[in-house]
Residue, then its C-alpha position, 0 to 999 in steps of 0.5 A: m571513422f565514417r562507420a563509427l560516425k554512422l553508428f553513433t548517429l544511428l544510436a543517437t536517433a534510436l535513443f531520441a526515438t524511444a525518449a519521444c515515446t514516454g508521453h507528455g502532459k496527460d499521457a505521461p506515465r503516472p507514478h505508482e501510488l502506495t496504499s497503506v494503513n497506519v496503526d497506532n496501538q495504545a493497548w497493552l497487548d501486541v496486535n496482528v492486523y488483517a485487511l478483510n475484503g469480503s471473505q478474504r483475509t490478508r495479514l498485514g503485520t503485527v504492531t507491538a504494544h504502545s507503538a505505531r506501525t504503517y503497513r502497505i496494503p497489497d494492490s491486489i486487494v485495493g484495485l481501483g478502489r474498494e470497501l475494506q474492513f480491518l481486523v485487529d487480533p490481540v496476541g494472547s486474547t480471544v477478543q477481536g476488533t473489526s473496523f467499519n467498512i472504509y472505501v480505500t483507493p490507491g494512494t490512500t493512507v488509512r489511520l487506525t487507533v487501537p484504544p488502551q482498554f481494548a482486549r481487557 
């Protein structure tokens, strides 16, 4: 009985010691902020969406005609904040559209609209 009480006391002390290491106030861990792009495709064609970081092109996904989708931008591209461009490539067309430079920080949601007359 005494041994079980010692073991319980030891485990409870370890539990409270680790709980004290999580930090409080300004030292508390912050939740991971997701960065995303919301694409509203008003065009008649499906489009593939890419994030451009310098010469690196990362495919985010496909948005079907007359629909909207939200895609997560990978943390490796955003970092602590970076200027990105977004490329919209309509399926079955040779026309492509590129956004201007957008400064993107973690937790930001970028909104892009593909106009109805795009790729005609």
